[in-house]
C-alpha positions in Angstrom: -0.4 0.0 0.0 1.0 3.4 -0.6 2.8 4.6 2.6 2.0 8.2 1.7 -1.8 7.3 1.7 -1.7 5.4 4.6 0.2 8.9 6.3 -3.3 10.7 5.2 -5.6 8.2 6.7 -3.6 7.9 9.8 -4.2 11.7 10.5 -8.3 11.3 9.5 -10.5 12.4 12.9 -12.6 9.5 12.2 -12.0 5.0 11.7 -11.0 4.4 8.9 -9.5 0.5 7.8 -8.4 -0.2 4.5 -9.6 -3.8 3.7 -9.5 -6.3 0.7 -12.1 -7.2 -2.1 -14.0 -9.6 0.8 -13.7 -6.5 3.1 -11.1 -7.9 5.7 -8.6 -5.5 7.2 -5.3 -5.0 6.6 -4.6 -1.8 8.0 -6.6 0.4 10.7 -5.9 4.3 11.5 -5.0 4.9 15.3 -9.0 6.4 15.7 -10.3 2.5 14.4 -7.0 0.7 16.6 -8.1 2.7 19.4 -12.2 2.2 19.0 -11.2 -1.7 18.9 -9.0 -1.1 21.7 -6.3 -3.5 19.6 -2.8 -2.9 18.5 -1.5 -2.7 15.0 0.3 -5.9 15.2 -3.1 -7.6 16.8 -5.0 -6.6 13.8 -2.5 -8.7 11.8 -3.7 -11.8 13.5 -6.3 -14.0 11.4 -8.9 -14.9 13.6 -9.1 -11.2 14.6 -9.4 -10.3 11.2 -12.4 -12.7 10.3 -14.2 -11.6 13.4 -14.0 -7.8 11.8 -14.2 -8.7 8.4 -18.1 -10.2 9.2 -18.9 -7.5 11.2 -18.0 -4.6 8.7 -19.7 -6.7 6.0 -22.9 -7.1 8.1 -22.8 -3.2 8.7 -21.9 -2.6 4.9 -25.2 -4.5 4.4 -27.3 -3.0 7.0 -25.8 0.6 6.9 -24.8 0.4 10.9 -22.3 -0.1 12.9 -22.4 -0.9 16.9 -19.1 -1.4 19.0 -19.5 -1.5 22.5 -16.6 0.0 24.5 -16.5 0.0 28.5 -20.2 -0.6 28.2 -21.0 1.9 26.2 -22.4 1.5 22.9 -20.9 3.4 19.4 -22.6 3.5 16.3 -21.1 4.1 13.1 -22.3 4.4 9.5 -19.5 2.8 7.4 -18.7 4.1 4.0 -16.7 1.3 1.0 -14.9 3.7 -1.7 -12.6 2.2 -3.9 -9.0 2.0 -3.7 -7.2 2.3 -6.6 -3.7 0.4 -6.8 -1.9 -1.5 -8.8 -2.1 -5.2 -8.1 -4.9 -5.5 -5.5 -8.5 -4.2 -5.4 -8.7 -2.6 -2.0 -11.0 -0.3 -0.3 -11.0 2.4 2.1 -14.1 2.1 4.7 -14.6 5.2 7.2 -16.7 4.8 9.6 -19.0 8.4 10.3 -20.2 8.2 14.2 -23.7 8.4 14.3 -24.3 7.8 18.0 -25.7 10.9 18.9 -28.4 10.9 15.8 -29.3 7.0 17.4 -29.5 8.2 20.7 -31.6 11.4 19.6 -33.6 8.8 17.4 -34.3 6.7 20.4 -35.1 9.2 22.8 -37.7 10.8 20.1 -39.0 7.1 19.9 -39.2 6.8 23.9 -41.0 10.3 23.7 -43.3 9.2 20.8 -44.1 5.7 22.7 -44.9 7.6 26.0 -46.6 10.1 24.1 -49.3 7.7 22.6 -49.7 5.7 26.0 -50.6 8.9 28.0 -52.8 9.9 25.0 -54.8 6.8 25.2 -56.0 7.0 28.5 -56.7 11.4 28.1 -60.6 12.5 28.2 -59.5 15.3 25.5 -59.0 14.6 21.9 -55.5 14.1 20.6 -54.7 14.8 17.2 -51.5 15.0 15.1 -51.9 16.1 11.8 -49.1 16.7 8.8 -50.7 16.8 5.8 -53.4 14.4 6.6 -54.1 13.4 10.4 -51.2 10.9 11.1 -52.0 10.5 15.4 -55.8 10.5 16.6 -56.3 9.1 20.4 -59.5 7.2 21.3 -60.9 9.9 23.4 -60.7 11.8 19.7 -62.0 9.1 18.1 -64.8 8.1 20.3 -66.3 11.7 19.9 -66.2 12.2 16.5 -67.4 9.1 15.8 -64.7 7.8 13.1 -62.0 4.9 13.9 -58.9 5.9 13.9 -58.3 4.0 10.2 -61.1 6.6 8.8 -59.1 9.8 10.0 -56.0 8.9 8.5 -57.4 9.6 5.2 -58.7 13.0 6.4 -57.3 16.3 7.5 -58.6 18.2 10.6 -59.8 21.0 8.6 -62.3 18.7 6.9 -63.9 18.0 9.6 -64.5 21.7 10.7 -68.0 22.7 10.2 -68.2 24.3 6.7 -69.3 28.0 7.6 -66.0 28.3 10.0 -63.4 26.8 7.4 -61.8 29.7 5.9 -61.2 31.4 9.2 -59.8 28.5 10.2 -57.8 27.9 7.7 -56.1 31.3 8.0 -55.5 30.6 11.9 -53.4 27.5 10.5 -51.3 28.7 7.7 -50.5 31.9 10.0 -49.1 29.2 13.1 -47.7 27.2 10.1 -45.5 30.4 8.8 -45.0 31.2 12.7 -47.2 34.5 12.9 -48.3 33.2 16.0 -47.0 30.4 18.3 -49.7 29.1 19.2 -53.6 29.1 18.3 -56.9 28.8 20.8 -60.3 28.8 19.3 -63.4 27.2 19.6 -65.6 26.3 16.9 -67.9 23.0 15.8 -66.7 19.8 14.5 -68.9 17.7 12.2 -69.1 13.8 13.9 -70.1 11.3 11.4 -73.2 11.0 12.6 -74.0 14.3 11.8 -74.0 16.2 14.6 -71.9 19.4 15.4 -70.1 19.2 18.4 -69.0 22.3 19.9 -64.9 22.4 20.7 -62.2 24.3 22.4 -59.3 23.4 20.5 -55.7 24.5 21.2 -53.1 23.9 18.7 -48.9 24.4 18.0 -46.1 23.4 15.5 -43.9 20.7 16.0 -40.6 19.6 14.0 -39.9 16.0 13.7 -38.0 14.3 11.8 -38.0 17.5 9.4 -41.4 17.2 8.9 -44.1 20.3 10.2 -46.8 19.1 12.4 -50.0 20.1 13.9 -50.2 18.9 17.6 -53.9 19.9 18.9 -55.6 19.2 22.0 -59.5 19.1 21.4 -61.7 19.6 24.5 -65.5 18.7 24.0 -67.4 22.0 25.5 -70.7 21.0 24.0 -72.2 20.6 27.8 -70.6 23.7 28.7 -71.7 25.6 26.2 -75.5 24.4 26.7 -75.5 25.4 30.0 -73.8 28.8 29.0 -77.0 29.9 27.0 -79.1 28.4 29.4 -77.5 31.1 32.1 -77.3 33.6 29.3 -81.2 32.8 28.6 -81.9 32.9 32.6 -80.2 36.7 32.5 -81.5 38.4 29.4 -84.6 36.4 28.7 -87.9 37.3 31.0 -89.0 33.7 32.6 -92.6 34.1 32.5 -93.6 35.5 28.5 -90.0 34.1 27.2 -89.3 38.0 25.8 -86.4 40.2 26.4 -86.1 41.5 30.5 -84.9 44.7 31.6 -81.5 43.9 31.7 -81.2 43.1 28.0 -83.4 46.0 26.8 -81.4 48.2 28.4 -78.0 46.8 26.7 -79.8 46.7 23.3 -81.0 50.4 24.0 -77.7 51.6 24.5 -76.5 49.7 21.3 -79.2 51.6 19.3 -78.9 55.3 21.2 -75.5 55.3 19.9 -76.2 54.1 16.9 -78.5 56.7 16.4 -76.7 59.7 17.2 -73.7 58.1 15.7 -75.6 58.3 11.7 -78.4 60.9 12.9 -81.2 58.0 12.3 -84.8 57.9 14.0 -85.4 56.4 17.2 -88.3 56.0 19.1 -89.9 53.7 21.3 -93.9 52.7 23.4 -94.0 52.0 26.9 -97.6 50.6 27.9 -99.2 48.9 30.1 -102.3 47.1 31.1 -105.2 49.0 32.4 -107.1 47.6 35.8 -104.5 44.9 35.5 -104.8 44.8 39.6 -108.9 43.8 39.1 -108.0 41.4 36.9 -105.8 39.0 39.0 -108.3 40.1 42.1 -111.4 38.4 39.8 -109.4 35.5 38.2 -106.6 34.8 40.0 -103.0 35.4 39.4 -102.8 32.3 37.1 -105.2 33.6 34.8 -103.2 36.9 35.3 -100.1 35.3 34.5 -101.6 33.8 30.9 -102.6 37.5 30.1 -99.4 38.5 30.0 -98.3 35.7 28.2 -100.9 36.0 25.7 -100.3 40.0 25.1 -96.8 39.5 25.0 -97.6 36.7 22.3 -99.7 39.1 20.3 -97.4 42.2 20.3 -94.2 40.0 19.3 -95.9 38.6 16.3 -96.6 42.2 15.1 -92.8 43.9 15.2 -90.1 43.7 12.7 -86.9 41.7 13.4 -84.7 45.3 14.2 -87.8 46.3 16.9 -86.7 44.9 20.8 -89.7 44.3 23.0 -89.3 43.6 26.5 -91.1 43.2 29.8 -89.9 46.2 32.0 -91.5 44.7 35.0 -95.0 43.3 36.5 -97.7 43.8 33.8 -95.4 47.2 31.4 -94.0 46.8 28.5 -91.7 48.2 26.5 -90.8 48.0 22.6 -87.5 50.2 21.0 -88.5 50.9 17.2 -84.8 51.9 15.4 -85.5 53.7 12.3 -89.0 55.0 13.2 -90.2 58.5 13.4 -92.6 60.1 15.8 -95.8 59.7 13.4 -94.8 56.4 12.6 -94.7 55.4 16.3 -97.9 56.5 17.2 -99.3 54.9 14.0 -97.6 52.0 14.8 -99.0 52.1 18.6 -102.5 52.8 17.6 -102.1 49.2 15.8 -101.1 47.5 18.7 -103.6 48.9 21.0 -106.6 48.5 18.7 -104.9 44.4 18.4 -105.1 44.1 22.0 -108.4 45.7 22.4 -110.1 43.5 19.9 -108.7 40.4 21.0 -110.2 38.1 23.7 -108.0 36.9 26.0 -108.4 33.3 27.6 -111.0 33.4 30.5 -110.3 37.5 30.8 -112.2 38.2 27.7 -111.6 41.9 26.5 -108.1 43.7 28.0 -106.8 47.5 27.1 -103.7 48.9 27.3 -102.0 52.2 27.6 -99.6 53.5 25.5 -96.9 56.2 25.4 -95.0 57.2 22.8 -91.3 59.6 22.6 -88.9 60.0 19.9 -85.4 60.6 20.4 -84.7 64.1 20.1 -81.6 65.4 18.8 -78.5 66.1 21.5 -80.6 64.4 23.8 -79.4 62.4 26.7 -81.0 58.7 27.2 -82.0 59.0 30.6 -84.1 61.9 29.5 -85.2 60.0 26.5 -86.3 57.3 29.3 -88.1 59.9 31.5 -90.2 61.4 28.6 -91.5 58.0 27.5 -92.7 57.0 31.2 -94.4 60.6 31.3 -96.1 60.0 27.8 -97.5 56.6 29.5 -99.0 58.8 32.2 -100.4 60.9 30.2 -101.9 58.4 28.4 -103.2 56.7 31.2 -104.1 60.3 33.0 -106.3 61.0 30.0 -108.7 57.9 30.5 -106.6 54.8 29.9 -107.1 52.4 26.5 -105.2 55.2 24.2 -102.0 56.4 22.9 -100.3 59.6 23.8 -97.3 61.0 21.8 -95.0 63.4 24.4 
């Protein structure tokens, strides 16, 4: 062998071996000898050469060599390069240390196995997506109704309610481009049985083996949302009549008041109550009185526009907010309502009448002044004999 070539190989920072055509070692540099714990003289022994040849041949076939030294494993990737000589077919086998890579892969695999085992027992759904779903835990499969194999052919986006897909695609794109570190959102998923399930999702971007993956934790909030809707209804809806209560009316009144002021639009309101309602309760009982309130609410509700706001102010008092309505049109509508009520036959109570106060919002008027005038308008209607409308 060329002595100059051997000098060069000796200086290399990784184990290197010169072998013949059947991978029998002929020479090894200091790095290789130190790795094997042998001397150059010992490498010349036939038995050891045969042992190393078998290891090298197997390593070249599998692409990996494993040497144990002092109880610690060292992993190498062997690369065989032809070596031109005048009379022999030789080769140089260079061993590149891949121990750290192997350790990282082993740790990654262990973490993945631990993640999958842990996720099997979690009540939340766990989904890992690349281009499609690559992993889903039992909790998510039970929630969505699809088996794991069915989900592998789908993306998470396909399971999102169609109306919410464009917005969520934008959110996931921002996550992919690192414009945000995580995604937290509330949305609906379309289950296999056709039901829409309200969920809260938390997504983050992972890098694994050069691939970008979305890890998403999915929590079923269907019951929680139903409870919130129930509480919201209790907070905003009058339990007897089913229309808005005073609290919700004041909230919507402020919104319409600001809009009317900002854009110089008409805004009017009606304030009415049932004439001699105490007599109805005294004559027929409170059950019949409650029935009258419910029937009245249904009757008036049937005459309103979608943009109108109708609420029970308290007791037998009701209020109607009329956006985009002038004083004249509000007066005309009030008379229409009053006549409808007067000609309606209430169950067991017969004829019932109402008195209505009407007022428009004036320019530069404060909200409390507007409400005071509305109350005064009702007072005037009752003072002038009831069963009438009064515009103030």
